[in-house]
C-alpha positions as MATLAB code, in Angstrom:
seq = 'XXXXXXXXXXXXXXXXXXXXXXXXXXXXXXXXXXXXXXXXXXXXXXXXXXXXXXXXXXXXXXXXXXXXXXXXXXXXXXXXXXXXXXXXXXXXXXXXXXXXXXXXXXXXXXXXXXXXXXXXXXXXXXXXXXXXXXXXXXXXXXXXXXXXXXXXXXXXXXXXXXXXXXXXXXXXXXXXXXXXXXXXXXXXXXXXXXXXXXXXXXXXXXXXXXXXXXXXXXXXXXXXXXXXXXXXXXXXXXXXXXXXXXXXXXXXXXXXXXXXXXXXXXXXXXXXXXXXXXXXXXXXXXXXXXXXXXXXXXXXXXXXXXXXXXXXXXXXXXXXXXXXXXXXXXXXXXXXXXXXXXXXXXXXXXXXXXXXXXXXXXXXXXXXXXXXXXXXXXXXXXXXXXXXXXXXXXXXXXXXXXXXXXXXXXXXXXXXXXXXXXXXXXXXXXXXXXXXXXXXXXXXXXXXXXXXXXXXXXXXXXXXXXXXXXXXXXXXXXXXXXXXXXXXXXXXXXXXXXXXXXXXXXXXXXXXXXXXXXXXXXXXXXXXXXXXXXXXXXXXXXXXXXXXXXXXXXXXXXXXXXXXXXXXXXXXXXXXXXXXXXXXXXXXXXXXXXXXXXXXXXXXXXXXXXXXXXXXXXXXXXXXXXXXXXXXXXXXXXXXXXXXXXXXXXXXXXXXXXXXXXXXXXXXXXXXXXXXXXXXXXXXXXXXXXXXXXXXXXXXXXXXXX';
ca = [
      -0.022   -0.188    0.021;
       1.413    3.229   -0.914;
       1.265    6.483    1.257;
      -1.338    7.859   -0.657;
      -3.711    5.555   -0.094;
      -2.334    5.356    3.984;
      -4.012    9.017    3.538;
      -6.959    8.093    1.573;
      -7.864    5.096    3.889;
      -7.665    7.404    6.779;
     -10.908    7.203    8.685;
     -12.756   10.284    8.612;
     -12.899   11.110   12.472;
      -9.527   11.735   11.950;
      -9.980   14.922    9.809;
      -9.283   18.608   11.533;
     -12.844   19.359   12.278;
     -15.030   15.856   12.092;
     -14.172   13.822   15.337;
     -16.421   10.630   16.585;
     -19.939   11.902   16.180;
     -19.830   14.649   13.391;
     -17.838   11.030   11.439;
     -21.348    8.977   12.343;
     -23.332   11.534   11.065;
     -21.329   11.553    7.262;
     -20.965    7.846    7.440;
     -25.116    7.519    7.824;
     -26.125   10.621    5.746;
     -23.669   10.575    2.857;
     -21.886    7.406    3.028;
     -18.356    9.362    3.723;
     -16.353    6.985    6.260;
     -12.799    7.287    4.627;
     -10.792   10.557    3.360;
     -11.224    8.995   -0.006;
     -14.890    9.405    0.202;
     -14.675   12.959    1.149;
     -11.977   13.810   -1.728;
     -15.041   12.373   -3.984;
     -17.849   14.141   -2.938;
     -18.446   16.211   -5.874;
     -20.063   20.152   -5.454;
     -23.151   19.854   -7.338;
     -22.988   23.522   -8.186;
     -20.839   26.606   -7.779;
     -22.035   30.230   -6.911;
     -19.284   33.129   -6.867;
     -18.538   34.578   -3.816;
     -16.482   37.399   -4.713;
     -19.952   39.928   -5.128;
     -21.393   41.438   -2.316;
     -24.924   43.171   -2.756;
     -26.722   45.296   -0.610;
     -30.037   44.915    1.110;
     -31.847   47.255   -0.830;
     -30.714   45.978   -3.964;
     -31.891   42.462   -3.582;
     -35.566   41.019   -4.512;
     -38.004   38.114   -3.394;
     -37.348   35.234   -5.323;
     -34.074   36.722   -7.092;
     -31.097   34.036   -7.239;
     -28.776   33.744   -4.511;
     -27.469   36.751   -2.884;
     -24.513   37.699   -0.646;
     -24.409   40.669    1.835;
     -21.773   41.947    4.145;
     -24.148   42.750    7.567;
     -23.846   43.715   11.047;
     -25.828   41.635   13.791;
     -27.741   44.322   15.928;
     -30.459   41.366   17.588;
     -30.891   38.182   18.096;
     -33.156   35.935   19.848;
     -34.575   32.320   20.673;
     -38.377   32.113   20.496;
     -39.965   29.381   22.114;
     -43.019   27.651   19.400;
     -45.542   24.774   19.559;
     -44.661   21.349   20.585;
     -41.341   23.107   22.479;
     -39.873   23.461   18.970;
     -37.360   26.931   18.805;
     -36.379   28.821   16.054;
     -33.821   31.662   16.431;
     -34.235   34.771   14.975;
     -31.684   37.506   14.192;
     -31.811   40.726   12.727;
     -29.170   42.266   10.410;
     -27.962   45.285    8.660;
     -26.319   47.849    6.410;
     -26.124   50.941    5.155;
     -29.115   50.752    3.424;
     -31.552   48.680    4.837;
     -32.461   45.579    7.629;
     -33.097   41.628    6.977;
     -34.281   39.096    8.993;
     -32.895   36.511    9.197;
     -34.329   32.822   10.500;
     -32.958   29.092   11.472;
     -35.269   26.286   12.307;
     -32.619   23.479   12.366;
     -29.549   24.096   14.050;
     -30.352   26.325   16.699;
     -28.445   24.932   19.519;
     -25.075   24.992   17.641;
     -25.770   28.591   15.524;
     -26.813   30.643   18.229;
     -23.435   30.292   20.464;
     -21.473   31.927   16.785;
     -23.452   34.295   16.319;
     -22.535   37.723   18.266;
     -24.354   40.625   18.555;
     -22.545   43.623   16.718;
     -20.311   41.783   14.988;
     -20.339   42.081   11.088;
     -20.741   38.836    9.249;
     -20.884   37.553    5.170;
     -24.617   35.890    5.139;
     -25.248   34.174    1.516;
     -29.231   33.093    1.021;
     -31.955   33.165   -0.826;
     -34.415   35.890   -0.263;
     -37.991   35.489    0.870;
     -40.634   37.821    2.154;
     -43.586   38.293    4.095;
     -45.722   41.445    5.471;
     -43.185   43.309    3.471;
     -40.139   42.273    5.732;
     -37.226   40.503    3.452;
     -36.112   37.190    5.020;
     -33.111   34.934    4.920;
     -34.062   31.046    6.077;
     -31.206   29.600    7.202;
     -28.787   31.110    5.649;
     -24.734   30.540    5.714;
     -23.031   32.799    7.921;
     -19.106   33.495    8.540;
     -17.366   36.002   10.374;
     -15.526   38.979    8.314;
     -12.316   38.305    7.662;
      -9.632   39.534    5.029;
      -9.623   36.123    3.921;
     -13.532   36.054    3.557;
     -13.303   39.318    2.015;
     -10.927   38.263   -0.416;
     -11.236   35.070   -1.804;
      -8.587   33.115   -3.465;
     -11.435   31.284   -5.252;
     -14.121   32.832   -7.206;
     -16.416   29.912   -7.627;
     -17.234   28.774   -4.578;
     -18.499   25.388   -3.926;
     -22.018   24.029   -2.659;
     -22.143   20.704   -1.683;
     -25.313   18.678   -0.974;
     -26.359   18.063    2.291;
     -29.387   16.697    4.430;
     -31.263   18.234    7.535;
     -29.237   16.217    9.874;
     -26.303   17.177    8.567;
     -27.426   20.967    9.019;
     -28.567   20.212   12.438;
     -24.915   18.639   13.097;
     -23.061   21.812   12.136;
     -22.210   20.332    8.776;
     -23.718   22.537    6.086;
     -22.249   23.561    2.716;
     -20.003   25.675    4.159;
     -18.610   23.655    6.764;
     -18.462   20.570    4.228;
     -16.416   22.802    1.810;
     -14.060   24.047    4.905;
     -13.604   19.664    5.694;
     -12.563   19.806    1.903;
     -10.103   22.555    2.604;
      -8.737   20.794    5.837;
      -8.705   17.161    3.312;
      -6.656   19.159    0.375;
      -3.601   19.928    2.981;
      -3.349   16.598    4.322;
      -3.051   15.385    1.456;
       0.056   16.079   -0.774;
      -0.893   16.460   -4.101;
       2.547   15.336   -5.519;
       0.891   11.770   -3.375;
      -2.168   11.864   -5.861;
      -1.994    8.458   -8.133;
      -2.349    8.920  -11.834;
      -4.204    6.155  -12.996;
      -4.923    7.426  -16.710;
      -1.981    6.609  -19.044;
       0.763    9.199  -19.713;
      -0.477    8.653  -24.059;
      -4.187    9.064  -23.405;
      -3.850   12.401  -21.280;
      -1.591   14.003  -24.199;
      -3.784   12.452  -27.120;
      -6.885   13.987  -25.498;
      -5.179   17.776  -23.325;
      -6.598   15.955  -20.366;
      -4.737   17.428  -16.925;
      -3.770   15.798  -14.838;
      -5.725   13.692  -11.561;
      -4.838   15.728   -8.851;
      -5.203   19.142  -10.882;
      -8.982   17.983  -11.388;
      -9.358   16.604   -8.031;
      -7.796   20.155   -6.321;
     -10.209   21.859   -9.074;
     -13.070   20.274   -9.128;
     -13.335   21.484   -5.661;
     -11.526   24.824   -5.299;
     -11.500   26.534   -8.768;
     -10.196   29.785   -9.559;
     -12.489   30.553  -12.453;
     -14.609   28.746  -15.327;
     -11.741   27.390  -17.263;
     -10.264   25.614  -14.753;
     -13.814   23.926  -13.746;
     -14.675   22.883  -17.034;
     -10.789   21.154  -17.407;
     -11.825   19.228  -14.046;
     -14.797   18.757  -14.669;
     -13.798   16.921  -18.604;
     -11.213   15.098  -16.672;
     -12.543   13.558  -14.014;
     -16.276   12.856  -16.202;
     -13.866   10.920  -18.456;
     -11.915    9.041  -16.104;
     -15.449    8.027  -14.744;
     -16.594    6.492  -17.507;
     -13.501    5.502  -19.067;
     -12.817    2.728  -16.079;
     -16.777    1.813  -16.512;
     -16.349    0.846  -20.017;
     -12.790   -0.815  -19.265;
     -14.637   -2.845  -16.678;
     -17.187   -3.661  -19.273;
     -14.985   -4.480  -21.949;
     -12.265   -6.649  -20.040;
     -14.913   -9.029  -18.742;
     -16.207   -9.284  -22.326;
     -12.901  -10.490  -23.232;
     -12.618  -12.561  -20.301;
     -15.767  -14.222  -20.904;
     -14.691  -14.516  -24.297;
     -11.526  -15.992  -23.652;
     -12.086  -18.229  -20.739;
     -15.696  -19.039  -20.929;
     -16.279  -21.601  -23.166;
     -20.014  -23.367  -24.246;
     -21.508  -25.848  -25.964;
     -20.936  -25.918  -29.808;
     -24.155  -26.181  -31.903;
     -22.722  -26.776  -34.961;
     -25.763  -27.895  -37.188;
     -28.668  -26.262  -37.969;
     -31.112  -29.781  -38.407;
     -34.301  -30.865  -39.528;
     -36.192  -28.971  -36.646;
     -34.824  -25.727  -37.746;
     -35.111  -26.706  -41.408;
     -38.382  -28.157  -41.093;
     -40.104  -25.279  -39.346;
     -38.785  -22.401  -41.580;
     -39.865  -24.267  -45.300;
     -43.401  -25.487  -43.752;
     -44.323  -23.893  -40.870;
     -42.977  -20.390  -40.718;
     -45.920  -18.495  -42.925;
     -44.249  -15.367  -43.281;
     -41.236  -14.206  -44.545;
     -38.805  -12.839  -42.091;
     -37.943   -9.119  -41.858;
     -34.278   -8.242  -43.211;
     -34.118   -7.416  -39.170;
     -34.755  -10.933  -38.394;
     -32.728  -12.632  -40.704;
     -29.752  -10.528  -39.211;
     -29.915  -11.150  -35.863;
     -30.630  -14.672  -36.493;
     -27.273  -15.233  -38.207;
     -25.350  -12.922  -35.481;
     -26.735  -15.614  -32.672;
     -26.245  -18.350  -35.117;
     -22.466  -17.186  -35.455;
     -22.255  -17.145  -31.266;
     -23.889  -20.914  -30.712;
     -21.374  -22.553  -33.031;
     -17.814  -20.679  -31.873;
     -17.415  -22.636  -28.598;
     -17.958  -19.967  -26.959;
     -20.873  -19.073  -24.263;
     -23.366  -16.810  -25.722;
     -24.086  -14.040  -23.904;
     -26.151  -11.864  -25.928;
     -28.752   -8.942  -25.558;
     -31.791   -9.263  -28.353;
     -33.577   -5.560  -28.279;
     -36.858   -4.785  -30.501;
     -39.723   -2.437  -30.515;
     -43.333   -3.663  -29.243;
     -44.184   -6.651  -32.435;
     -40.511   -6.588  -33.962;
     -40.728  -10.429  -34.059;
     -38.121  -11.552  -31.268;
     -39.962  -14.592  -30.660;
     -39.655  -15.990  -33.679;
     -35.909  -15.203  -33.210;
     -35.722  -16.960  -29.546;
     -37.821  -19.862  -30.726;
     -35.603  -20.373  -34.097;
     -32.025  -20.125  -31.705;
     -34.600  -22.837  -29.418;
     -35.222  -25.323  -32.594;
     -31.191  -25.266  -33.413;
     -30.261  -25.856  -29.493;
     -32.793  -28.945  -29.878;
     -31.191  -29.862  -33.126;
     -27.847  -30.551  -31.552;
     -29.222  -32.548  -28.758;
     -29.981  -29.997  -25.766;
     -32.281  -28.870  -23.994;
     -33.579  -25.761  -23.655;
     -35.855  -22.948  -21.975;
     -37.569  -19.504  -22.139;
     -38.083  -17.625  -18.479;
     -40.942  -14.727  -18.215;
     -41.401  -12.497  -15.483;
     -45.527  -13.268  -14.905;
     -47.321  -16.092  -15.602;
     -49.253  -14.152  -18.314;
     -46.460  -13.716  -20.197;
     -45.323  -17.458  -19.504;
     -48.796  -19.041  -20.569;
     -48.681  -16.683  -23.725;
     -45.303  -17.978  -24.536;
     -46.030  -21.193  -23.830;
     -49.178  -21.308  -25.988;
     -47.705  -19.373  -29.219;
     -44.515  -21.639  -29.220;
     -46.874  -25.120  -28.625;
     -48.822  -23.659  -31.634;
     -45.722  -22.624  -33.983;
     -43.714  -25.880  -33.349;
     -47.275  -28.243  -33.415;
     -46.270  -31.504  -35.688;
     -42.555  -31.203  -34.858;
     -42.434  -33.612  -32.556;
     -41.321  -31.651  -29.893;
     -42.186  -31.960  -26.615;
     -42.525  -28.439  -24.585;
     -43.271  -27.911  -21.084;
     -45.054  -25.293  -18.443;
     -43.417  -24.627  -14.844;
     -44.786  -21.920  -12.511;
     -45.539  -21.780   -8.948;
     -48.816  -22.582   -9.456;
     -47.812  -25.986  -10.705;
     -48.259  -28.342   -7.780;
     -48.500  -31.537   -6.770;
     -48.167  -34.399   -9.249;
     -48.659  -32.176  -12.243;
     -45.037  -30.761  -10.850;
     -43.588  -34.097  -10.104;
     -43.981  -35.569  -13.508;
     -43.171  -32.462  -15.592;
     -39.689  -32.478  -13.024;
     -39.057  -36.134  -13.505;
     -39.729  -35.606  -17.445;
     -37.373  -32.869  -17.389;
     -34.210  -34.010  -15.879;
     -34.629  -37.098  -17.543;
     -34.210  -35.368  -20.827;
     -37.184  -36.258  -22.594;
     -38.741  -32.389  -22.272;
     -37.134  -30.475  -24.985;
     -38.417  -26.605  -24.164;
     -39.364  -25.613  -21.050;
     -41.318  -22.615  -20.705;
     -41.849  -20.894  -17.144;
     -41.976  -17.828  -14.460;
     -39.216  -17.507  -12.216;
     -40.185  -20.910  -10.735;
     -37.654  -22.165  -13.513;
     -34.869  -21.372  -10.986;
     -35.707  -22.797   -8.230;
     -33.295  -25.668   -6.644;
     -35.410  -28.057   -7.267;
     -35.686  -28.056  -11.036;
     -33.050  -29.632  -12.615;
     -32.690  -30.092  -16.307;
     -31.060  -33.069  -17.903;
     -28.667  -31.513  -20.207;
     -29.752  -27.541  -20.486;
     -27.839  -26.080  -23.727;
     -29.795  -22.763  -23.979;
     -31.169  -20.321  -21.587;
     -33.907  -17.109  -22.720;
     -34.600  -14.692  -20.375;
     -37.447  -12.831  -21.568;
     -38.544   -8.727  -20.290;
     -34.733   -9.222  -19.091;
     -34.956   -5.708  -16.653;
     -37.453   -7.238  -14.663;
     -35.036  -10.026  -13.463;
     -32.410   -9.519  -10.703;
     -29.165  -10.418  -11.455;
     -29.263  -13.545   -9.125;
     -32.142  -14.856  -10.441;
     -30.558  -14.829  -13.601;
     -27.439  -15.625  -12.695;
     -29.287  -18.673  -11.310;
     -29.492  -20.088  -14.675;
     -25.761  -20.386  -15.369;
     -25.592  -23.400  -12.797;
     -29.024  -25.140  -14.407;
     -25.582  -26.807  -16.883;
     -22.711  -28.595  -16.125;
     -20.158  -29.342  -17.181;
     -20.596  -25.591  -19.222;
     -22.805  -23.073  -18.943;
     -25.714  -22.522  -20.863;
     -25.897  -19.609  -23.863;
     -27.667  -16.983  -22.683;
     -30.076  -14.600  -24.761;
     -31.946  -12.402  -23.090;
     -34.788  -10.219  -24.282;
     -36.099   -6.756  -24.260;
     -39.364   -5.258  -25.829;
     -38.386   -1.655  -23.877;
     -35.574   -0.411  -26.169;
     -32.894    1.016  -24.733;
     -31.187    4.499  -25.866;
     -27.931    3.739  -27.086;
     -25.992    5.627  -24.311;
     -27.927    3.393  -21.963;
     -26.773    0.587  -23.802;
     -23.216    1.158  -23.856;
     -23.441    1.600  -20.266;
     -25.237   -0.930  -18.821;
     -24.949   -3.984  -21.534;
     -21.213   -2.810  -22.613;
     -20.281   -6.482  -21.900;
     -22.733   -7.800  -23.851;
     -23.339   -8.270  -27.735;
     -26.263   -6.537  -28.976;
     -27.945   -7.422  -31.553;
     -31.116   -5.224  -32.549;
     -34.324   -5.749  -34.247;
     -34.767   -2.196  -35.572;
     -37.582   -2.581  -38.595;
     -41.234   -4.300  -37.746;
     -42.794   -6.848  -40.360;
     -44.292   -5.807  -43.414;
     -47.827   -5.332  -43.575;
     -48.330   -3.851  -39.942;
     -50.012   -0.048  -39.657;
     -48.885    2.356  -37.631;
     -51.385    2.554  -34.376;
     -53.288    6.329  -34.451;
     -52.895    7.382  -31.164;
     -55.332   10.414  -30.302;
     -55.158   12.217  -26.605;
     -58.544   13.300  -25.412;
     -59.776   14.455  -22.071;
     -63.233   13.598  -20.066;
     -65.214   16.531  -22.300;
     -64.440   13.817  -25.095;
     -66.073   10.969  -22.895;
     -69.162   10.263  -25.579;
     -67.246   10.660  -28.281;
     -65.143    7.779  -26.851;
     -67.870    5.639  -26.198;
     -69.523    6.279  -29.877;
     -66.215    5.418  -31.467;
     -65.622    2.240  -29.232;
     -69.746    1.162  -30.152;
     -68.484    1.871  -33.795;
     -65.282   -0.432  -33.257;
     -67.425   -3.118  -31.703;
     -70.054   -2.753  -34.172;
     -67.307   -4.106  -37.345;
     -66.666   -7.172  -35.078;
     -63.768   -5.679  -33.924;
     -62.555   -5.691  -29.638;
     -61.293   -3.191  -27.182;
     -58.748   -3.113  -23.877;
     -59.683   -0.390  -21.467;
     -56.697   -0.002  -18.899;
     -56.734    1.500  -15.565;
     -54.335    2.469  -13.266;
     -55.484    1.360   -9.998;
     -57.684   -1.680   -8.790;
     -59.297    0.110   -5.429;
     -60.303    4.036   -4.879;
     -57.335    5.538   -3.237;
     -58.142    8.935   -0.959;
     -54.546   10.618   -2.056;
     -55.343   10.002   -5.896;
     -58.144   11.710   -7.983;
     -58.355    8.459  -10.257;
     -61.243    6.511  -11.670;
     -60.936    2.921  -10.381;
     -61.260   -0.201  -12.089;
     -64.351   -1.500  -10.984;
     -65.984    2.332  -10.998;
     -64.813    2.219  -14.914;
     -66.199   -1.813  -15.442;
     -69.497   -0.127  -14.173;
     -69.339    2.677  -16.163;
     -68.874    0.474  -19.365;
     -71.434   -1.829  -18.513;
     -74.239    1.196  -17.960;
     -72.575    1.953  -22.015;
     -73.060   -1.448  -23.394;
     -75.341   -3.455  -21.174;
     -75.485   -7.031  -21.764;
     -76.669   -9.421  -23.306;
     -75.931   -6.962  -25.942;
     -72.197   -6.993  -25.192;
     -70.088   -8.992  -23.241;
     -67.321   -7.626  -20.677;
     -64.106   -9.147  -19.212;
     -62.391   -8.237  -16.267;
     -58.483   -8.663  -15.369;
     -56.095   -7.518  -12.553;
     -53.512   -8.436  -10.413;
     -55.605   -9.507   -7.336;
     -57.645  -12.167   -9.269;
     -56.825  -15.557   -8.857;
     -54.649  -17.239  -11.944;
     -57.646  -19.452  -12.926;
     -59.674  -16.705  -12.962;
     -57.741  -14.204  -14.721;
     -56.956  -17.568  -17.657;
     -60.731  -17.437  -17.875;
     -61.565  -14.183  -18.491;
     -58.447  -13.894  -20.355;
     -59.168  -16.920  -22.841;
     -62.815  -15.384  -22.956;
     -61.724  -12.279  -25.182;
     -58.781  -14.101  -26.649;
     -61.886  -16.483  -28.361;
     -64.095  -13.484  -28.788;
     -66.178  -13.921  -26.404;
     -65.906  -10.596  -24.985;
     -66.011   -7.369  -27.137;
     -64.555   -5.580  -23.655;
     -61.585   -6.308  -21.647;
     -61.201   -3.976  -18.201;
     -57.896   -4.602  -17.136;
     -55.053   -2.875  -15.019;
     -51.458   -3.072  -16.459;
     -51.256   -6.927  -16.103;
     -51.810   -6.717  -19.903;
     -48.865   -4.804  -20.362;
     -46.900   -7.392  -21.799;
     -47.640  -11.313  -23.425;
     -51.191  -10.792  -24.391;
     -51.753  -11.340  -28.291;
     -55.190  -10.823  -29.661;
     -54.998   -9.925  -33.334;
     -58.733   -8.660  -33.388;
     -58.325   -5.798  -30.982;
     -58.183   -3.195  -32.344;
     -58.148   -0.368  -29.422;
     -56.148    0.887  -26.659;
     -58.154    3.360  -24.058;
     -55.701    4.384  -21.271;
     -57.506    5.958  -18.646;
     -55.424    8.559  -16.507;
     -53.077    7.909  -18.980;
     -50.722   10.917  -17.392;
     -50.657    9.068  -14.473;
     -48.458    6.200  -16.987;
     -45.013    6.063  -17.563;
     -43.855    6.258  -21.023;
     -42.424    2.521  -21.764;
     -45.667    1.629  -20.066;
     -47.746    3.630  -22.373;
     -46.045    2.021  -24.885;
     -45.796   -1.466  -23.997;
     -49.861   -0.893  -23.330;
     -50.176    0.598  -26.902;
     -48.649   -2.654  -28.322;
     -51.203   -5.007  -27.256;
     -53.181   -3.742  -30.446;
     -51.940   -3.671  -33.721;
     -51.108   -7.282  -34.270;
     -53.914   -7.656  -37.105;
     -54.493   -6.068  -40.428;
     -56.895   -3.422  -39.548;
     -56.216    0.124  -38.481;
     -55.547    0.316  -34.678;
     -56.337    3.169  -32.487;
     -54.629    3.965  -28.889;
     -56.983    6.845  -26.676;
     -55.014    8.513  -23.970;
     -58.057    9.750  -21.684;
     -56.348   12.467  -18.850;
     -57.431   15.210  -16.824;
     -57.365   18.683  -17.860;
     -55.006   19.845  -15.847;
     -51.487   18.310  -17.212;
     -48.316   18.782  -15.249;
     -45.115   19.894  -17.816;
     -43.742   16.330  -17.948;
     -47.296   14.676  -18.404;
     -47.855   16.487  -21.612;
     -44.688   15.602  -23.221;
     -45.428   12.054  -22.380;
     -48.805   12.200  -23.837;
     -47.258   14.591  -26.690;
     -44.104   12.386  -27.036;
     -46.751    9.197  -27.964;
     -48.670   10.826  -30.310;
     -46.420   12.406  -32.123;
     -44.700    8.923  -32.890;
     -44.557    5.278  -32.608;
     -41.043    4.635  -32.617;
     -40.257    2.651  -29.292;
     -36.465    3.474  -29.672;
     -37.351    7.690  -29.553;
     -39.634    7.057  -27.609;
     -37.497    5.503  -24.821;
     -34.958    8.612  -25.673;
     -37.340   11.259  -24.073;
     -38.321    8.839  -21.776;
     -34.427    9.179  -20.505;
     -34.140   12.686  -20.653;
     -37.540   13.146  -18.327;
     -36.985   10.519  -16.216;
     -33.475   10.462  -15.902;
     -31.350    7.278  -15.965;
     -31.308    6.582  -11.904;
     -35.234    5.918  -12.898;
     -35.091    3.738  -16.012;
     -36.603    1.140  -14.754;
     -34.504   -2.107  -13.602;
     -31.628   -0.253  -14.335;
     -30.625    0.176  -10.442;
     -30.059   -3.024   -9.806;
     -27.140   -3.340  -12.356;
     -24.902   -0.586  -10.079;
     -23.630    0.683  -12.585;
     -25.413    4.155  -12.661;
     -23.974    5.222   -9.495;
     -21.960    7.578  -11.207;
     -19.939   10.738   -8.785;
     -19.386   13.315  -11.724;
     -21.403   11.784  -14.990;
     -24.169   11.730  -16.112;
     -25.217    9.914  -19.727;
     -27.386   11.759  -20.589;
     -25.456   15.286  -20.975;
     -22.233   13.614  -20.940;
     -23.342   10.999  -24.437;
     -19.982   12.728  -26.210;
     -17.528   11.751  -23.217;
     -19.270    8.477  -22.849;
     -18.439    7.454  -26.918;
     -15.238    9.018  -26.916;
     -14.304    6.523  -23.298;
     -15.790    3.591  -25.005;
     -13.813    4.219  -28.097;
     -10.393    5.046  -26.660;
     -10.702    1.674  -24.196;
     -11.582   -0.472  -27.273;
      -8.547    0.698  -29.453;
      -6.431    0.126  -26.220;
      -7.767   -3.620  -25.344;
      -7.633   -4.315  -29.342;
      -4.005   -4.068  -29.453;
      -3.469   -4.985  -25.868;
      -5.942   -6.897  -24.371;
      -3.922   -8.379  -21.571;
      -2.481   -4.603  -20.771;
       1.239   -5.895  -21.084;
       2.653   -2.970  -23.155;
       4.175   -0.677  -20.292;
       2.685    2.127  -21.303;
      -0.426    1.050  -19.857;
       1.274   -0.080  -16.536;
      -1.294    2.097  -14.879;
      -4.457    0.340  -16.302;
      -2.761   -2.906  -15.230;
      -2.043   -1.538  -11.488;
      -5.771   -0.045  -12.059;
      -7.781   -3.468  -12.456;
      -4.564   -5.353   -9.994;
      -6.202   -2.637   -7.348;
      -9.714   -3.031   -8.161;
     -10.110   -6.695   -8.661;
     -13.371   -7.040   -7.649;
     -14.860   -4.565  -10.021;
     -13.121   -6.733  -12.518;
     -14.608  -10.348  -12.264;
     -17.890  -10.568  -13.283;
     -19.841  -13.594  -11.205;
     -23.092  -13.018  -12.550;
     -21.680  -13.317  -15.849;
     -25.552  -12.879  -17.177;
     -25.572   -8.984  -17.468;
];
């Protein structure tokens, strides 16, 4: 361990100004346990603290202000529930301002002296004609505080508990100054090779760490941000790409050398339509993996209705032709049952045995299924997460397909790894939620990615229309016309039961309202929601599929896995309450037949800015990849469904939306290095080699599936 690491791994309580109590607070509130944790607690913004304003120049609601004032009065005022607030009055030669603190009164009160001059920093509020600052930052006027070395002062994220414990942003900045004094900058280790630093005109790591906390100007700040963002994204990509290289070098896979009878018979006799160019392309990519002798680890992404299931089935047929069992795992019983039904129909007459497993399959039926699976007489197993239970044993699993992979945790997916011996099964993960390029590059950088980016010929774009409650009768008339043409309709609600907090029309009310407009026996209706027992859900779904009911009133349990070509209308009630990807998935339940289909987005009159953007995006485009880009911009990468489980987006300074250019550059540079020196043996790459060796836990993918 070098001297830098000795310093950086010093417990934070030994930093001047911290001590045991504050150390406990920093650990609990911000996860800061050591010097190095504080060093990478970067400011989230900066303020110009060289400019001072007069009290008569400031007004309510404006930006943050810095004043130089004298305290002329202060008092602690007891409030309700025995809670106290500290009130002070400050003046300059132009006026007076009131200062208020509701938190941390005990530690703030002793440091404020009447008659003393302070630098006061905060945002102005007003009430009853009095200008106020609530929880302003205060520091005594000194030569240093008036003539600051740094023009841009850092502002750090804190919490209410930290503020109460005397650790506001200004206090954290003081701790950072103390830390910089302790760390001799010459000892800060450089991670990037010298040739990368020179090629990209980056500043050194030690300069960047100092300048990110205490920049003297915007140029220094920009240089520090660029360096640290590139470094963070570069090592993220190095982790992903090295894991990919290690997997391809060391993890052998079963060789599926032939495309045999089952595949050819299905392709020539059972496939009723011509594959799209995209389907043919990804099938070739998959076939290349399967015969390589290296374990396949591929992500197949495609928009709703792009034909991923056919590609998955043909992949399974290749496995079966080579003497191996295959399985497909889905996140819900409805989706798993849908796969089972559609695959069973497609392989009819091919002499292939298919089994279905879910948590509801019990008793002798389960016992018989498991025995057949272990004996090898089942070729394809379709199921829910029950497939990964320890009591499920395969005879020779060669291929595992995970559908809607973002709904499974890493450990669940990794469990499939252990279902096959002596080699791991080939893995194909599928998602119908298109992933933005930047997110895909970050989350799935260690997978091979195939994209089905075209829809089958003849598929019509779905007309998407936004209506509010005033158009309800117009909607009912339109639905009646569709039913008279022999079509079927989905009506989806966001809730099952009434909610006192949210003014939403619930499912039961909606069902009764639809019954009023479409009474029995002339019309028949189904209802499906997540609290129903599986047999009841299956019964209602089957009635709808068979055309015995014209309207299916449902919650989002039909988001994926329901395929009824005769359904041409999707009505989404309270559409403003749904996320973009969910709206897109729901819309994908229609448009599966030859007739023109419609998606009706019903909403309230008042919409938030984000809700308007979501609805306008849905009306404007059917392109799932475009929708996913907007979704990520609105929600941020950290909120993307399923993304957090990867642990990859806990970035300290980068933002994959704002820093797409840096991300692409980091990946390109990283790829170039590994293409010419995959084991990092070149002396010029010794820093990278040292970094990998010092961070072994980051460069060993135990999950290996994603």
